[in-house]
N, CA and C of each residue as an Amber inpcrd file, in Angstrom:
protein
   486
  12.8880000 -25.0760000  -3.3900000  12.2450000 -24.3180000  -4.0570000
  11.1510000 -22.8140000  -3.1080000  11.3450000 -21.4380000  -3.1460000
  11.5080000 -20.4060000  -2.7620000  10.1140000 -19.5940000  -2.7600000
   9.8730000 -18.7350000  -2.1170000   8.4980000 -18.1950000  -1.7770000
   8.6010000 -16.8280000  -2.0800000   7.9860000 -16.5560000  -2.7170000
   8.0910000 -15.5210000  -2.6040000   6.4980000 -14.7780000  -2.4740000
   6.5640000 -13.6780000  -2.2530000   5.7400000 -12.5910000  -0.7600000
   5.0370000 -12.2280000  -1.7810000   4.2170000 -12.6530000  -1.8600000
   2.4110000 -11.6780000  -2.0700000   1.6000000 -10.7940000  -1.4560000
   1.2950000  -9.5810000  -1.9680000   1.0110000  -8.5640000  -1.0740000
  -0.4310000  -8.7510000  -0.1500000  -1.3160000  -8.7310000   1.1180000
  -2.0940000  -8.7470000   1.2060000  -3.1360000  -8.7030000   0.2490000
  -3.3500000  -7.2070000  -0.2740000  -4.6140000  -6.7720000  -0.7460000
  -4.3810000  -8.0080000  -2.0620000  -3.2150000  -7.7340000  -3.2640000
  -3.7950000  -8.5640000  -3.7860000  -3.9510000 -10.0410000  -4.0830000
  -3.4150000 -10.5580000  -2.1700000  -4.1300000 -12.5330000  -2.3160000
  -6.0900000 -11.7590000  -1.7400000  -5.7380000 -10.2940000  -0.8410000
  -7.4390000 -10.6450000  -0.7640000  -8.1760000 -10.2700000  -2.5900000
  -7.9450000 -10.1500000  -3.3690000  -8.5330000  -9.2970000  -4.9200000
  -9.1600000  -7.8950000  -4.9680000  -8.2300000  -7.3510000  -3.8570000
  -8.4950000  -6.0510000  -3.5670000  -8.1440000  -5.6800000  -4.5090000
  -6.5750000  -4.6660000  -4.8230000  -6.0120000  -3.7630000  -5.5590000
  -5.2300000  -4.9160000  -6.5650000  -6.3540000  -3.8660000  -7.3950000
  -4.7450000  -3.8120000  -8.8160000  -3.6110000  -3.1110000  -9.3180000
  -2.7970000  -3.5000000  -8.0230000  -2.1190000  -2.3170000  -8.9340000
  -1.1790000  -2.1910000  -9.8080000  -1.0970000  -2.2660000 -11.4100000
  -0.1820000  -2.3890000 -12.0610000  -1.5920000  -1.0930000 -12.6770000
  -2.6860000  -1.4840000 -12.3470000  -4.4000000  -0.4580000 -13.5540000
  -4.1860000  -0.0370000 -12.4920000  -4.1350000   0.1320000 -11.0740000
  -4.1600000   1.8300000 -10.0140000  -2.6970000   2.3610000 -10.2530000
  -1.7190000   2.1350000 -11.1110000  -0.2350000   3.0640000 -11.2760000
  -0.8080000   3.8170000 -11.8540000  -1.3180000   2.6630000 -13.4160000
  -1.4240000   3.6010000 -14.3790000  -3.2750000   4.7520000 -14.2230000
  -3.1820000   4.8440000 -13.2670000  -4.4380000   5.3090000 -13.2060000
  -4.0290000   6.3030000 -11.8770000  -3.3360000   6.6680000 -11.2930000
  -2.6050000   7.4160000 -10.9920000  -1.8340000   8.7610000 -12.1610000
  -0.6840000   7.9670000 -12.2840000  -0.0090000   7.9050000 -13.1950000
  -0.8830000  10.1010000 -14.3300000  -2.0760000   9.5770000 -14.9070000
  -2.2610000  10.5920000 -15.1850000  -3.2180000  11.7960000 -14.3990000
  -2.8970000  11.8190000 -12.9600000  -2.9230000  12.7300000 -11.8500000
  -4.9740000  13.2810000 -12.1660000  -5.2750000  12.8620000 -12.7350000
  -7.0930000  12.7110000 -12.6160000  -7.4450000  11.7520000 -11.5590000
  -8.5660000  13.1280000 -11.1760000  -9.8080000  12.5780000 -10.4070000
 -10.5180000  11.4550000 -10.9820000 -11.0290000   9.9730000  -9.6940000
 -11.6450000   9.2610000  -9.9350000 -12.8720000   8.7070000  -9.8410000
 -13.8250000   8.0220000 -10.1500000 -14.7590000   7.7280000  -9.4190000
 -14.8110000   5.6290000  -9.3830000 -15.2300000   5.9560000  -8.2500000
 -15.6600000   4.8740000  -7.1160000 -17.0560000   3.8950000  -7.4560000
 -17.1330000   3.3610000  -7.7150000 -18.8370000   2.0260000  -7.3970000
 -19.0070000   1.1610000  -6.6250000 -19.3340000   1.5550000  -5.3540000
 -19.4820000  -0.0850000  -4.4020000 -20.7370000  -1.2980000  -4.9950000
 -20.5380000  -2.4170000  -4.6540000 -22.0120000  -2.3490000  -5.0260000
 -21.7370000  -3.6010000  -3.5340000 -23.1330000  -3.9620000  -3.3810000
 -23.3470000  -4.7980000  -1.6540000 -24.6660000  -5.3550000  -2.4900000
 -24.9190000  -6.6200000  -0.7730000 -25.4960000  -6.7860000  -1.1960000
 -27.8490000  -5.9620000  -1.2440000 -27.3050000  -4.9260000  -0.3190000
 -28.4670000  -4.2140000  -0.6770000 -28.4560000  -2.5230000  -1.0540000
 -27.3190000  -2.0040000  -0.7670000 -26.9630000  -0.5230000  -0.8700000
 -25.8590000  -0.3570000  -2.5310000 -25.5180000   0.3460000  -3.7810000
 -24.6600000   1.4850000  -4.2610000 -24.0200000   2.2810000  -3.4590000
 -23.1840000   1.9590000  -2.5530000 -22.2180000   3.6300000  -3.0430000
 -21.2210000   4.3310000  -4.2460000 -21.7510000   5.6040000  -4.5130000
 -20.8700000   5.7680000  -5.9180000 -19.5530000   6.7780000  -4.7020000
 -18.8530000   7.0720000  -4.4380000 -17.4780000   8.0900000  -4.4390000
 -16.6680000   8.3300000  -6.1650000 -16.3340000  10.0970000  -5.4070000
 -15.2880000   9.9990000  -5.7520000 -14.1140000  10.7690000  -5.4270000
 -13.4740000  10.3080000  -6.0100000 -11.4740000  10.8610000  -4.7660000
 -10.3960000  11.2600000  -5.4480000  -9.9500000  12.1660000  -5.3180000
  -9.0300000  12.7610000  -5.3910000  -7.7370000  12.2530000  -5.2320000
  -6.3970000  11.7170000  -6.4770000  -5.3860000  11.1260000  -5.3220000
  -4.4090000  11.8040000  -5.3440000  -3.7470000  11.7440000  -4.0210000
  -2.6290000  12.2170000  -3.1250000  -1.7970000  10.6250000  -3.0180000
  -0.1300000  11.5810000  -2.3980000   0.7790000  10.6090000  -1.8250000
   0.0550000   9.8230000  -1.1340000  -0.1330000  10.3080000   0.3350000
  -0.7600000   9.7760000   1.2440000  -2.1970000   8.7290000   1.1670000
  -2.7530000   9.2580000   0.1430000  -4.0240000   8.4670000   0.0820000
  -4.3850000   9.2250000  -0.5840000  -5.6170000   8.1380000  -0.7260000
  -7.0710000   8.7730000  -2.1720000  -7.6500000   9.9490000  -0.6750000
  -8.5580000  10.8970000  -1.6420000  -8.9140000  11.9510000  -0.9370000
 -10.4800000  11.9350000  -1.6460000 -11.0270000  11.8180000  -0.6360000
 -12.6570000  10.9610000  -0.7770000 -13.3530000  13.1140000  -1.5270000
 -13.5320000  12.9150000  -2.9550000 -14.5090000  14.5160000  -2.4910000
 -15.4790000  14.7880000  -2.1860000 -16.5630000  13.9630000  -2.7320000
 -17.6370000  13.9740000  -2.9360000 -18.1460000  12.1430000  -2.4970000
 -19.6950000  12.1920000  -2.1110000 -19.7760000  10.3570000  -1.5550000
 -21.2900000  10.3630000  -1.9430000 -21.4620000   9.6940000  -2.2920000
 -23.2260000   8.8210000  -1.8880000 -24.0140000   7.7590000  -1.4270000
 -24.4630000   7.5970000  -1.0500000 -24.9050000   6.5230000  -0.4500000
 -26.7250000   6.1470000  -0.7710000 -26.7690000   4.7610000  -1.3380000
 -29.0450000   4.3960000  -1.4970000 -29.1320000   5.1060000  -0.5850000
 -28.9890000   4.4240000   0.4530000 -29.7870000   4.8120000   1.9890000
 -30.5730000   6.2190000   2.0670000 -29.5450000   7.5010000   0.7480000
 -29.5450000   8.1760000   1.1790000 -31.5370000   8.7330000   0.6060000
 -31.6220000   7.7850000  -0.9120000 -32.8900000   7.7180000  -1.2950000
 -34.4580000   6.7250000  -0.9730000 -33.8250000   6.6430000   0.3170000
 -35.2660000   5.9290000   0.8370000 -35.1150000   7.8980000   1.7490000
 -35.0260000   8.8350000   2.2550000 -35.2120000   9.7610000   2.9560000
 -35.5020000  10.6020000   1.8710000 -35.5300000  10.1220000   0.5940000
 -36.3500000  10.9910000  -0.0370000 -37.8770000  10.6010000  -1.2900000
 -38.1650000   9.6620000  -0.4380000 -39.1700000   8.9910000  -0.6030000
 -38.8960000   7.7460000  -2.3660000 -37.7570000   7.3520000  -2.1160000
 -37.7200000   6.0880000  -2.5350000 -38.3230000   4.4750000  -2.4800000
 -39.1690000   3.7840000  -3.1900000 -39.7940000   3.3010000  -2.8350000
 -38.5130000   1.3190000  -3.3570000 -38.3690000   0.6780000  -2.9590000
 -37.9710000  -0.6070000  -3.2160000 -36.3100000  -1.1180000  -3.3080000
 -36.2110000  -1.0360000  -4.3580000 -34.6560000  -1.9380000  -4.2950000
 -33.7520000  -0.4490000  -4.1760000 -32.8950000  -0.9270000  -3.2310000
 -31.8450000   0.4380000  -3.3640000 -30.5770000  -0.3680000  -4.0930000
 -30.4550000  -1.3170000  -4.6070000 -29.6820000  -1.0320000  -5.5460000
 -29.8690000  -2.5670000  -7.3760000 -30.5670000  -1.1760000  -8.1360000
 -31.1680000  -1.7490000  -9.1840000 -30.5690000   0.1300000 -10.0620000
 -30.7070000  -0.2900000 -10.9890000 -29.8090000  -0.0790000 -12.2090000
 -30.6820000   2.0340000 -11.3530000 -32.0340000   2.2610000 -11.2850000
 -32.5070000   3.5040000 -11.2840000 -31.4570000   4.1550000 -10.5210000
 -31.8320000   3.4210000  -8.8240000 -31.1920000   3.0970000  -7.8220000
 -29.2670000   3.9810000  -8.4310000 -28.4810000   2.5720000  -8.9390000
 -27.7680000   3.0980000  -9.3520000 -27.2880000   4.7210000 -10.0360000
 -28.5220000   4.9130000 -11.1640000 -28.4740000   6.0160000 -11.6400000
 -27.7920000   7.6190000 -10.9280000 -29.6450000   7.3150000  -9.9380000
 -29.8370000   8.2840000  -8.7850000 -28.5150000   8.3490000  -8.2420000
 -27.6380000   7.6310000  -7.2100000 -26.6410000   7.5060000  -6.4920000
 -25.2940000   8.1810000  -7.1210000 -24.9090000   8.1390000  -8.3030000
 -24.5190000   8.6410000  -9.5980000 -24.8010000   9.9630000  -9.2410000
 -25.7760000   9.6900000  -9.6560000 -26.2250000  11.8190000  -9.8450000
 -25.9140000  12.6340000  -8.7410000 -26.8610000  11.7140000  -7.5340000
 -26.1840000  12.8700000  -6.7800000 -24.8110000  13.1350000  -6.2570000
 -23.6110000  11.7240000  -6.2870000 -22.4770000  12.2420000  -5.9640000
 -21.5640000  13.4280000  -6.8780000 -21.8160000  13.0910000  -8.7290000
 -21.7020000  14.0560000  -8.7020000 -22.3520000  15.4560000  -8.7430000
 -22.6100000  15.6060000  -8.4100000 -23.1510000  17.2950000  -8.3890000
 -23.0840000  18.0710000  -7.2910000 -22.4080000  17.0980000  -6.3020000
 -22.3220000  17.0950000  -4.5900000 -20.6160000  17.5120000  -5.1520000
 -19.9370000  16.3840000  -6.2770000 -18.5200000  17.1560000  -6.6790000
 -18.5910000  17.9520000  -7.5480000 -19.2210000  18.7600000  -8.7370000
 -18.9740000  19.4220000  -8.3200000 -19.9670000  21.1050000  -7.7470000
 -20.2200000  20.5050000  -6.5750000 -20.0980000  21.8910000  -5.7540000
 -19.1770000  22.2370000  -5.1140000 -18.3380000  21.1980000  -4.8770000
 -16.8050000  20.8260000  -4.9650000 -15.5610000  21.4920000  -5.4350000
 -16.2630000  21.6100000  -6.7700000 -15.5820000  22.4330000  -7.8850000
 -15.0060000  21.4460000  -8.3510000 -14.5290000  19.7620000  -8.4460000
 -14.3320000  19.2470000  -9.5100000 -15.0250000  18.6560000 -11.3330000
 -14.2860000  19.4370000 -12.0160000 -14.9880000  19.3000000 -13.4750000
 -14.8620000  18.0310000 -14.1650000 -14.0540000  16.8190000 -13.3670000
 -14.3710000  16.3500000 -14.7920000 -13.1140000  14.7730000 -13.5700000
 -13.4810000  13.4620000 -14.5630000 -12.7090000  12.7460000 -13.3600000
 -13.0040000  11.4520000 -14.3510000 -12.4550000  10.2060000 -13.5190000
 -12.6440000   8.8310000 -14.7700000 -13.1610000   7.3560000 -13.7490000
 -14.1170000   6.5720000 -14.2630000 -13.9870000   5.8170000 -14.0020000
 -13.2190000   4.4870000 -13.5480000 -12.2640000   4.1630000 -12.6190000
 -11.6570000   3.0770000 -12.4540000 -12.7950000   2.0290000 -10.8620000
 -12.7590000   0.8980000 -12.1670000 -13.4590000   0.1650000 -11.2720000
 -12.3860000  -0.9390000 -10.1850000 -11.3460000  -0.8190000 -10.3670000
 -10.0210000  -1.4440000  -9.4180000 -10.4010000  -3.1400000 -10.0100000
 -10.3800000  -4.3520000  -9.2540000 -10.7130000  -6.1490000  -9.5970000
 -11.7190000  -5.7700000  -9.8050000 -12.8410000  -4.9590000  -9.5530000
 -14.5780000  -5.9470000  -9.9880000 -15.1110000  -5.8070000 -11.6350000
 -15.3960000  -6.2040000 -12.2110000 -16.7990000  -6.5190000 -13.5080000
 -17.1220000  -5.1850000 -13.4360000 -16.8500000  -4.6460000 -15.0670000
 -17.7910000  -3.3500000 -14.9470000 -19.1900000  -4.3780000 -15.0450000
 -19.8630000  -3.4360000 -14.6080000 -21.6350000  -4.5500000 -14.9110000
 -22.4320000  -3.2630000 -14.9490000 -23.3640000  -3.4520000 -15.1770000
 -24.3830000  -2.7580000 -15.7940000 -24.8750000  -1.5350000 -14.5960000
 -24.7540000  -1.9100000 -13.3660000 -25.1960000  -0.6660000 -12.8400000
 -23.8770000  -0.4870000 -12.2360000 -22.8070000   0.0580000 -12.3060000
 -22.3530000   0.1160000 -12.7200000 -22.2140000   1.3090000 -13.5030000
 -22.7670000   0.8360000 -14.6280000 -22.7130000   1.8500000 -16.1370000
 -23.6590000   2.8130000 -15.3250000 -24.6150000   2.3730000 -14.1360000
 -25.9020000   3.2090000 -14.6800000 -25.5610000   4.6740000 -13.7560000
 -24.6110000   4.4970000 -12.9090000 -23.7450000   5.5700000 -11.9250000
 -23.1700000   6.3850000 -12.2520000 -22.4870000   5.8090000 -13.5940000
 -21.3200000   6.0690000 -13.8040000 -22.0100000   7.3390000 -15.6980000
 -23.0600000   7.0270000 -15.9700000 -23.8400000   7.9510000 -16.2350000
 -24.8750000   8.9350000 -15.9150000 -25.5760000   8.1970000 -14.5730000
 -25.4720000   9.9520000 -13.1480000 -24.9170000  10.8610000 -13.2170000
 -23.5930000  10.4440000 -13.0810000 -22.3900000  11.2980000 -12.7840000
 -22.4530000  12.1210000 -14.2500000 -21.8900000  11.2710000 -15.5220000
 -22.5390000  12.5830000 -16.6130000 -24.2890000  13.5610000 -16.4590000
 -24.8510000  12.5610000 -16.1290000 -25.2650000  13.1780000 -16.6510000
 -25.7280000  14.9920000 -14.8850000 -24.9810000  14.6910000 -14.2630000
 -25.3220000  15.6640000 -13.4690000 -23.7150000  16.7890000 -13.7180000
 -23.2570000  16.4690000 -14.9760000 -22.1360000  17.5130000 -15.0660000
 -21.0170000  17.3180000 -15.1210000 -20.5540000  16.3220000 -14.9210000
 -18.1750000  16.0760000 -14.7080000 -18.6680000  15.4250000 -16.7200000
 -17.6960000  16.1520000 -16.3500000 -16.6240000  15.3570000 -17.6960000
 -15.8730000  14.1700000 -17.7500000 -16.3620000  13.0750000 -18.5130000
 -16.0720000  11.5880000 -17.8110000 -16.0480000  11.2820000 -19.2480000
 -14.7020000  10.1000000 -19.6110000 -14.5730000   9.9110000 -20.9670000
 -15.1360000   8.7290000 -20.8950000 -16.3010000   8.5840000 -20.9300000
 -16.7890000   7.1800000 -21.5940000 -18.1560000   6.5490000 -22.6520000
 -17.8960000   5.5850000 -23.4040000 -18.2620000   5.1010000 -25.0410000
 -20.4540000   4.8750000 -24.2270000 -20.8250000   5.3900000 -24.7390000
 -22.5890000   5.7080000 -24.7360000 -23.2680000   4.7520000 -25.1420000
 -22.8790000   3.2920000 -25.7670000 -23.0530000   2.1360000 -26.0890000
 -23.1690000   0.9150000 -24.4670000 -22.3270000   1.3600000 -23.6560000
 -22.0410000   0.8960000 -22.1930000 -22.8190000   0.5760000 -21.3780000
 -24.2810000   2.3270000 -21.6370000 -24.5090000   2.5700000 -20.5990000
 -25.8850000   1.6170000 -21.1590000 -27.6310000   1.4480000 -19.9940000
 -28.2240000   0.6900000 -20.0130000 -28.5940000   1.6650000 -20.7670000
 -30.5410000   1.2080000 -21.3150000 -31.0510000   1.9460000 -21.8200000
 -31.8110000   2.9070000 -21.2140000 -32.2900000   4.0680000 -21.9020000
 -33.4420000   5.0740000 -21.2840000 -34.4510000   4.5320000 -19.9920000
 -35.0780000   3.7040000 -20.8940000 -36.3080000   2.6050000 -19.9580000
 -36.3520000   1.8570000 -19.1540000 -34.4010000   1.0860000 -18.7160000
 -34.0040000   0.7640000 -17.2820000 -34.3890000   1.6070000 -16.8790000
 -33.2760000   2.9110000 -17.3070000 -32.3950000   3.6730000 -16.2710000
 -33.6740000   4.6570000 -15.9350000 -34.6300000   4.5520000 -16.1680000
 -36.4890000   5.6940000 -15.8000000 -36.9880000   4.1660000 -14.9470000
 -36.5530000   2.9530000 -15.2910000 -37.3970000   1.6990000 -14.0090000
 -38.1410000   1.3290000 -14.5850000 -38.7490000   1.4930000 -15.9190000
 -39.7610000   0.4760000 -16.3370000 -39.9400000  -0.9120000 -16.9470000
 -39.1740000  -1.6180000 -15.9470000 -39.1930000  -2.7430000 -16.3570000
 -39.8790000  -2.9230000 -14.9720000 -39.6500000  -2.1540000 -14.0800000
 -39.4640000  -2.8610000 -12.5070000 -41.3790000  -2.5640000 -12.1680000
 -41.5010000  -3.2310000 -10.9310000 -43.2320000  -3.7540000 -10.0560000
 -43.2240000  -2.6930000  -9.7730000 -41.8340000  -1.8830000  -9.1740000
 -42.6920000  -0.4550000  -7.8450000 -41.2860000   0.3220000  -8.6630000
 -42.2310000   0.9990000  -9.3870000 -42.1620000   2.4820000  -9.7890000
 -42.1620000   3.2840000  -8.5970000 -41.1080000   4.2300000  -8.9760000
 -40.0720000   5.5580000  -8.5010000 -41.1230000   6.1630000 -10.3200000
 -40.9710000   7.6510000  -9.8100000 -40.6680000   8.7690000 -10.0380000
 -38.8230000   9.6080000 -10.0360000 -38.2740000   9.1900000 -12.0800000
 -37.2140000   9.6560000 -10.5080000 -36.8530000  10.9350000 -11.1970000
 -37.0330000  11.4660000 -12.5510000 -37.5590000  13.1330000 -12.3250000
 -37.9670000  13.4470000 -11.6270000 -39.1820000  13.7070000 -10.7140000
 -38.5320000  14.3380000  -9.2300000 -37.8060000  13.7770000  -8.6510000
 -37.2730000  12.7660000  -8.6040000 -35.7740000  12.5540000  -6.8080000
 -35.2260000  13.8400000  -7.6480000 -34.3930000  13.3220000  -9.0620000
 -33.7220000  14.4790000  -9.4960000 -33.2030000  15.9070000  -9.1890000
 -34.8400000  16.4090000  -9.0690000 -35.0670000  17.8730000  -8.9840000
 -35.4590000  18.1360000  -7.6490000 -35.5470000  16.9020000  -6.3650000
 -35.1640000  16.6220000  -6.0710000 -33.6430000  16.7140000  -5.3960000
 -32.4790000  16.2410000  -6.1690000 -31.7830000  16.8330000  -5.9890000
 -30.5430000  16.8290000  -6.3240000 -31.0190000  18.1080000  -7.2490000
 -31.1500000  19.2070000  -7.6960000 -31.2630000  20.4290000  -6.6620000
 -32.5140000  20.6510000  -6.4130000 -32.1800000  21.2850000  -5.1130000
 -31.9350000  21.4540000  -3.9780000 -31.3950000  20.8500000  -3.4920000
 -30.4910000  20.3140000  -2.1560000 -28.8330000  20.5910000  -2.4350000
 -28.0380000  20.2000000  -3.5430000 -27.5140000  21.0830000  -3.6650000
 -26.5510000  21.9960000  -4.2820000 -28.1610000  22.5000000  -4.1970000
 -28.7350000  24.3500000  -4.4010000 -28.6210000  24.9320000  -3.3230000
 -29.3170000  24.4210000  -2.5290000 -29.3080000  24.9930000  -1.4510000
 -27.6580000  25.4320000  -0.1470000 -27.4910000  24.2500000   0.1510000
 -26.0220000  23.8510000   0.6270000 -24.7120000  24.5700000   0.3830000
């Protein structure tokens, strides 16, 4: 019986090398969304031979500094985190990107973060039917209400002044 070595990142289900190879062949920037038990992180990367370069990054903990109440991993928080990362990427000269989910399933929170990046102004190929409905993005279904429009204007002002 022959032993076939399985790469560590495949064993730990961290990298799908076939999907990554197809993504890198396009030479375009990509968006990754990490969802943990408490937070959401959205990063926009530029692929390089030596390793991926992070162009912009946003974490949902930044929302609490701007008056966010409630969960930092729900759909409105994902939307605003994606919006913030998209605005920062636009400020650094990125105009388009693609979504890369890796080995993770595409969820509604990932879709909300992607919608935030698109609403910030980046060109991303995506189907409008995959996004959550506006009432969920605005947080009308939640007990703790947040003013999404006010937070978006705070993010816009902050990115403009940098």
